N, C-alpha and C positions, 0 to 999 in steps of 0.2 A: 487587204480590205479595199473595197472600191469606194472612192471618195469623190464627190463633186463639189467644186469650189465656185461660188458666185463671186466674180471679180478676181478671177484667177491669174490675171496678168498685171494687177496693181502691185504696189510695193509690198503690201502684207500678204495678199493672196498668192503671189508668185513665190514669196519666201516660204509660205506654208506648203505650197505644191512641191517645191524642191526638196524640202525636208521629208515630206511624206514619201516621195519617190525614192529618196536616199534610204529610207527605212523599208523599202520593198513594197509599198502600196501602189495601187493603180489609181491614177488621178485624171479626172476630166475637169476642164476649166471652161466656164462660160465667161466671155469677155467682150467688151465693146471693141470694135475693130481698130480704133485709133490707138496704136501702141508705138513705142519708140522703135526706130528703124533697126537698131542694133541690139534689141532686147535679147538677152540670153535665155532662151526657152529650151528646157530639156527635151530631147527627142522623144522621151517616154511619155510626155504630157499630151493627152488628147485635148486639143484646143478647138473650141467651138465659138465662132464669132456671132454675136447677136446681143440684143438688149433684153435682158430677162424681164424687164418691166412691161415690155410690149408683146412678149411672147404669149401665146394662148396657153390655157391650162393643159391642153393636150400636148403642145410642144414641150412644156416643162415636164409633163409626165414621161414623155419619150426620153428626155435627157436624164431623168432620174431612174429610169428602169435599170434594175440590177445594181443600183448603188446602195451603199450601206450607211454612209454618213454624208451630211451636208455641211459645208463651211460657208458662212455668209461673211464675205470680206468686201462688201460694197456699201452703198449709201453715201450720205454727206455728213459733214461736221459743221462746227460753229463758224468756220472761216468763210463759208459760202454765204454771199449776200443775196437777199431776195426781198422784193417788195411785198407788201401785204402782211397779214398775220403770219409771223415766222413759224409759230408752232404748227400751223396747218401745212406749211411747206415741209417741215421735218416729218410730220406724220405721213405725208404722201410719198416721201422718199425712203424713210427708214423703217416705218412701222407697217403701213399697209402692204407693201410688197413682201415683207418678211412674213406677215401673217399668211399670205397666199402661198408662199414657198413652203412654210412649215405644214400647212394643211395638206398640200400635195405630197410632201415628203412622207407624212404619216400614211396617206392613201397608198403610196408606193412601197410601204413597209420598210422604209429606212429605219435604222436603229437609233440614230442620234443626230444632233445638230450642234455645231460650234459657231458662235456669233462673235464677231469683232465689235466690241462696244467701246465705252469710254470710262475712264477712271472717275469721271464726275459722278457716276452712280455710287461708287465707293465713297467719295467725299461727301455725298449727300447723306449717307449713313453715318459717316464719321463725325461730321460737323452739323448735328441736328439743330444747333442754336443759330445757324446761319440761314436756315430755311431756303436752301438752294433750289429745291423742287418748286417752291412757290414763287421764287423771284427770277428764275432764269429759264426762259422757254426751251433752250437747248437741253439743259439738264433735266427738265420735266419730260421732254420727249425721250431721252435716253432711259429714264426710270420707267416710263410707260412702255417703252420698247421691251425692256427686260420682263416686265409683268405680263405683257402680251405673249412673249416667247415662252415663259414658264407655264402659261395656260395650256400649252400643247404637251407638256410633260405627262407621261404616265409610265407604268412599269415596263412598257415595250419601247419607249422613246425618251432618251435622255437629252437634256438641253443644258448647254454650257455657255455662259456669258463671260467673255474675256473683257475685263475692265482695263483697257489699255491707256497708259500714260503717254508722256512725251517719247516719241520714237525717233531714233537717229540712225542714219544709214542712207545709202543712195541706190537709185536704180538709174543707170546711165540713160540719158535721153528723156527722163521724166522729171518734171519740176518738183523740187522738194517743198515741203510745207514751210520751210524755214527762210524762204526768200524775204518775206516781210520783216522778220526779225533782224536779219543781216542788213537790210536796207535801213531800218530804223537806227541801228547802232552806228552805221556809217554816217548818218546825218548828225551825229553828236561827235564832232571831231576832237574836242578837247578832253572830254570825259564822258563815260557812259553812266547815265542816271537810271536806276532801276529800283523797284521796291525791295524790301527785305523779304525773307522767306526762301522757299525752294520747292523742288518738285522731284517726284520719282521719274525714272526713265529706263528705257531698255534699248537695245540695238535691234535693227530689223531682223538680224539673224536669230536673236533670242525670241522674237515674236513667232518666227517660223517654227522654232522648236516647241514653243508653247502651243501653237495650233496643232502640230502633229501629236504631241503628247496628250492633248485634250481629246483628240479624236480617238486615240488608242485606249484612253482610260475613261471614256465617257460613262457617266452613271449619274442618276438622279437629276436634280435641277440645281445647278451650281453657279455661283458668281465667284469668279476668280480675279482678285486684284493683281494685276500683272505689273510688278515693279522689281527691278534687280539692283538699280543704283539710286541712291538718294543724294542729290547735290543741291547746295544752296544756289540761288540765282547768281551770287557773286562768283562762285567757283565755275559755274557753267559759262558765264560771260568771260571769265578769264581765259577759258579754252577757246572761246569764239575770237577773242582778241588775238590770241596766238595764231589762229588760222588766218586772220586778216592781216597779219604782219605787224600788229601793234601791241606786243605783249606787255609793254609798260604803261599803256593807257590807263588812267585812273578809273576806278569804278566807285561811284558814290551811291550808297543806299539811301533812298528817300522815304519819308514817312507816308502813311496812307493818304493823308489830306493833300499832300503835294501831288501824288500820283493821280488822285481824284481830279484835281484841277487840270492836270495835263491831258485828261481824257475829254474835257469839255469841247474842244474844237472838233474832235472825232464824233461826238454825240450830235453836234449841230450839223455836221456834214451829212451824216446818215439821215437825220430828220429831213433835211432839204431834199434828199434823194428819195424820201419815202420808204426808207429801209428800216425794218425792225430787227435789231441785232439779237442773236441767239443768247448772248450773255449780257445781262444788264450792266452797262458800263458804269453806272453810278455805284453799283455794289461790287464790281469786279476787284477793286483794291483790297476788299476784305479777304478775297480768295488768294490773290497774288501775294499778299503779305504774310501768309501762313506757310508752314512747311507741309506740303502735300506728299508726305512720305508713305512708302509701302514696305512692309516686312517681306524680304525675299525668301524666307525659309520654305514657303509652300512651293515656289517655283524650283528651288534647288533640291528639296528633299522628296517631293511628291512627283513633280513633272520632270525632274532631272535636267533642267535648263542649265546650260554651261556658262561659265565665265566668258566674257568677251571684252574687247577693248573699246570702252565707251568714249574715251577721249578721241580715238581715231575715228569713230563713227560720227562724232560731233564735227571734227575737223573736215572730214569728207563731205558732210552735209553743207557746211559753210562754204567750202571751196567751190562746190557745184553751184550753190546759190550765187556766189560772187561772179562766176562765169556767166550766169544767166543775166545778172544785173548789168554786166558789161557787154551784153549782146554778142557773146562769143559762141552761144549755142542755141540751136533750135530744139525746143523741148515740147513734150506733151504734158498737159496739166496733170498734177498728181490726182490719182483716183483713190 
């Protein structure tokens, strides 16, 4: 099968490309030119440098010619700070470009699209009483992205939305998303204070397998909650402590109201900078204090995603983050 990946040298896109190539597929990747110097790119990967957002429709048509499936592993998430109405920013980066890509993909007779999304859309369905769509601009944008993507589905064009949770694993030379968490934990020397609850997670290798299997088994309009491991925050932080060389450091679970108070300085700082956060910080404790778990049976039994070493993936992510904080590495920001 011929597959084109938007964001094909990012952490997720490249993992998907490697797995697809391993399975015998032919892969083309569109990528921004700023990539890590020692990035391990398979020789079989057809790499095209350029910004898909500024390419003309004809340029995109040219790249999609003779392709069968489109993988969208680009866009931005809630960590990106931006002034002005934040929903408009997410729309301009995650929804509008995807609509154009899917329209052209159908014109060029591609058979399917696989989109890397967020497990917040799954949580929005799971926790209806929290009104996540109404209260969090980022979550609203991800739900709207899914609905827009599904509007392109028909009997000749399948659309799969991967609802991705916490992802651990590294790409040497690229900044992990976990630098902020490692820095926060290091600033609490005597004990780590964190809310109760927990989250689903996967390794980057498992995301690559999920992308490849979703391409191979594309059908209908599907939302796939992608989760293989469910860990409490306390268990996850215990692994982080181990990676930081402080395995005996206490972990204290704090109630929602204490966590809410701790976020007030962050809210004030963002307001002073004119930044509208993607997640409503006043309501974030309600999310963080719950167990955002995902049943892994679909991944195991339908997509045949294999067991991996989640503890090693977390430790690798933390150690790379620590090197960056200590200015030992020059890295490219995570895409």
